[in-house]
C-alpha positions in Angstrom: 0.0 0.0 0.0 2.8 2.3 0.6 3.8 2.1 -3.0 0.5 3.3 -4.2 0.6 6.4 -2.0 4.0 7.4 -3.2 3.0 7.1 -6.9 -0.1 9.1 -6.3 1.8 12.0 -4.6 4.2 12.1 -7.6 1.3 12.4 -10.0 -0.3 15.2 -8.0 2.8 17.5 -8.4 2.6 19.5 -11.6 5.7 21.4 -12.6 5.5 24.5 -14.8 8.8 25.0 -16.5 10.2 28.6 -16.4 12.4 29.3 -19.4 16.0 30.2 -18.3 16.4 32.5 -21.3 13.5 34.6 -20.2 14.9 34.8 -16.7 18.2 36.0 -18.0 16.6 38.6 -20.2 14.5 39.9 -17.2 17.6 40.1 -15.0 19.5 41.9 -17.8 16.7 44.4 -18.3 16.4 45.0 -14.5 20.2 45.6 -14.2 20.2 47.9 -17.2 17.3 49.9 -15.9 18.8 50.4 -12.5 22.1 51.4 -14.1 20.3 53.9 -16.2 18.5 55.4 -13.2 21.7 55.6 -11.2 23.6 57.3 -14.1 20.7 59.9 -14.5 20.8 60.7 -10.8 24.6 61.0 -10.8 24.5 63.3 -13.9 21.8 65.5 -12.2 23.9 65.8 -9.1 27.0 66.7 -11.0 25.0 69.3 -13.0 23.8 70.9 -9.8 27.4 71.0 -8.4 28.7 72.5 -11.6 26.0 75.3 -11.5 26.8 76.0 -7.9 30.5 76.2 -8.6 29.9 78.5 -11.6 27.9 80.8 -9.4 30.7 80.9 -6.8 33.3 81.5 -9.6 31.2 84.4 -11.0 30.8 86.0 -7.6 34.5 85.6 -6.9 35.5 87.1 -10.2 33.1 90.1 -9.5 34.8 90.6 -6.1 38.2 90.4 -7.7 37.4 93.1 -10.3 36.0 95.3 -7.5 39.1 94.9 -5.4 41.4 95.6 -8.4 39.5 98.8 -9.1 39.6 99.9 -5.5 43.4 99.1 -5.4 44.1 101.0 -8.6 42.2 104.0 -7.4 44.2 104.0 -4.1 47.5 104.0 -6.1 46.6 107.0 -8.2 48.8 110.0 -7.6 46.0 112.2 -6.3 44.9 109.5 -3.8 48.5 109.0 -2.6 48.8 112.8 -2.1 45.6 112.8 0.0 46.8 109.9 2.1 50.2 111.6 2.7 48.4 114.8 3.8 46.0 112.9 6.0 48.9 111.2 7.9 51.0 114.4 8.0 53.8 112.9 6.0 56.1 115.2 4.0 57.4 113.1 1.1 58.6 113.9 -2.3 60.1 112.0 -5.3 63.8 111.1 -4.9 66.5 112.9 -6.7 68.4 111.2 -9.6 71.4 110.5 -7.3 69.2 108.7 -4.8 67.8 106.2 -7.3 69.5 102.8 -7.4 68.8 100.7 -10.6 68.9 96.9 -10.2 69.6 94.7 -13.2 69.1 91.0 -13.7 71.9 88.5 -14.1 75.7 88.7 -13.7 75.8 92.4 -14.5 73.8 93.2 -11.4 76.4 91.5 -9.2 79.3 93.3 -10.9 77.4 96.6 -10.7 76.6 96.2 -7.0 80.2 95.4 -6.2 81.5 98.4 -8.2 78.8 100.7 -6.5 79.8 99.6 -3.0 83.6 100.4 -3.5 
Protein backbone atom coordinates (compact mmCIF):
# COMPACT_ATOMS: atom_id res chain seq x y z
CA UNK A 1 0.00 0.00 0.00
CA UNK A 2 2.80 2.32 0.59
CA UNK A 3 3.85 2.11 -3.03
CA UNK A 4 0.48 3.34 -4.24
CA UNK A 5 0.57 6.37 -1.96
CA UNK A 6 4.01 7.36 -3.22
CA UNK A 7 3.02 7.14 -6.87
CA UNK A 8 -0.14 9.14 -6.28
CA UNK A 9 1.81 11.97 -4.63
CA UNK A 10 4.16 12.10 -7.61
CA UNK A 11 1.29 12.37 -10.04
CA UNK A 12 -0.30 15.18 -8.02
CA UNK A 13 2.75 17.47 -8.44
CA UNK A 14 2.56 19.53 -11.60
CA UNK A 15 5.71 21.39 -12.62
CA UNK A 16 5.49 24.46 -14.80
CA UNK A 17 8.81 24.98 -16.54
CA UNK A 18 10.19 28.55 -16.42
CA UNK A 19 12.44 29.31 -19.37
CA UNK A 20 15.99 30.19 -18.34
CA UNK A 21 16.45 32.50 -21.30
CA UNK A 22 13.47 34.60 -20.22
CA UNK A 23 14.87 34.82 -16.68
CA UNK A 24 18.25 35.98 -18.03
CA UNK A 25 16.58 38.62 -20.18
CA UNK A 26 14.53 39.90 -17.21
CA UNK A 27 17.62 40.11 -15.01
CA UNK A 28 19.52 41.95 -17.77
CA UNK A 29 16.67 44.45 -18.25
CA UNK A 30 16.44 45.05 -14.50
CA UNK A 31 20.20 45.62 -14.16
CA UNK A 32 20.24 47.88 -17.23
CA UNK A 33 17.28 49.89 -15.91
CA UNK A 34 18.83 50.37 -12.48
CA UNK A 35 22.14 51.39 -14.05
CA UNK A 36 20.35 53.94 -16.22
CA UNK A 37 18.50 55.42 -13.24
CA UNK A 38 21.74 55.60 -11.22
CA UNK A 39 23.58 57.34 -14.08
CA UNK A 40 20.75 59.86 -14.52
CA UNK A 41 20.77 60.66 -10.81
CA UNK A 42 24.56 61.01 -10.83
CA UNK A 43 24.47 63.33 -13.87
CA UNK A 44 21.80 65.50 -12.23
CA UNK A 45 23.87 65.77 -9.06
CA UNK A 46 27.00 66.69 -11.01
CA UNK A 47 25.03 69.26 -13.02
CA UNK A 48 23.81 70.93 -9.83
CA UNK A 49 27.36 70.96 -8.44
CA UNK A 50 28.66 72.55 -11.65
CA UNK A 51 25.98 75.26 -11.53
CA UNK A 52 26.77 76.01 -7.89
CA UNK A 53 30.51 76.22 -8.58
CA UNK A 54 29.93 78.46 -11.62
CA UNK A 55 27.91 80.81 -9.41
CA UNK A 56 30.72 80.87 -6.83
CA UNK A 57 33.26 81.53 -9.59
CA UNK A 58 31.16 84.37 -11.02
CA UNK A 59 30.82 86.01 -7.59
CA UNK A 60 34.53 85.61 -6.86
CA UNK A 61 35.46 87.11 -10.23
CA UNK A 62 33.14 90.06 -9.53
CA UNK A 63 34.78 90.59 -6.13
CA UNK A 64 38.23 90.40 -7.72
CA UNK A 65 37.36 93.08 -10.26
CA UNK A 66 35.95 95.31 -7.50
CA UNK A 67 39.09 94.90 -5.39
CA UNK A 68 41.37 95.59 -8.37
CA UNK A 69 39.45 98.77 -9.13
CA UNK A 70 39.65 99.86 -5.51
CA UNK A 71 43.39 99.11 -5.37
CA UNK A 72 44.13 100.97 -8.59
CA UNK A 73 42.17 104.00 -7.37
CA UNK A 74 44.20 104.00 -4.13
CA UNK A 75 47.45 103.95 -6.11
CA UNK A 76 46.57 106.98 -8.20
CA UNK A 77 48.81 110.02 -7.60
CA UNK A 78 45.99 112.20 -6.27
CA UNK A 79 44.93 109.48 -3.82
CA UNK A 80 48.49 109.02 -2.63
CA UNK A 81 48.84 112.79 -2.07
CA UNK A 82 45.63 112.82 -0.03
CA UNK A 83 46.84 109.89 2.08
CA UNK A 84 50.19 111.61 2.71
CA UNK A 85 48.44 114.80 3.81
CA UNK A 86 46.01 112.87 6.00
CA UNK A 87 48.90 111.18 7.85
CA UNK A 88 50.98 114.40 7.98
CA UNK A 89 53.85 112.93 6.00
CA UNK A 90 56.12 115.21 3.99
CA UNK A 91 57.36 113.05 1.13
CA UNK A 92 58.61 113.88 -2.34
CA UNK A 93 60.08 111.99 -5.27
CA UNK A 94 63.79 111.06 -4.90
CA UNK A 95 66.55 112.90 -6.74
CA UNK A 96 68.39 111.20 -9.58
CA UNK A 97 71.40 110.48 -7.34
CA UNK A 98 69.19 108.65 -4.82
CA UNK A 99 67.76 106.17 -7.34
CA UNK A 100 69.47 102.77 -7.45
CA UNK A 101 68.82 100.74 -10.56
CA UNK A 102 68.89 96.93 -10.22
CA UNK A 103 69.60 94.72 -13.20
CA UNK A 104 69.09 91.00 -13.71
CA UNK A 105 71.88 88.47 -14.15
CA UNK A 106 75.66 88.66 -13.66
CA UNK A 107 75.81 92.37 -14.51
CA UNK A 108 73.76 93.15 -11.40
CA UNK A 109 76.37 91.53 -9.15
CA UNK A 110 79.27 93.32 -10.85
CA UNK A 111 77.42 96.63 -10.73
CA UNK A 112 76.56 96.19 -7.03
CA UNK A 113 80.18 95.39 -6.20
CA UNK A 114 81.46 98.40 -8.15
CA UNK A 115 78.85 100.65 -6.53
CA UNK A 116 79.82 99.58 -3.01
CA UNK A 117 83.56 100.36 -3.53
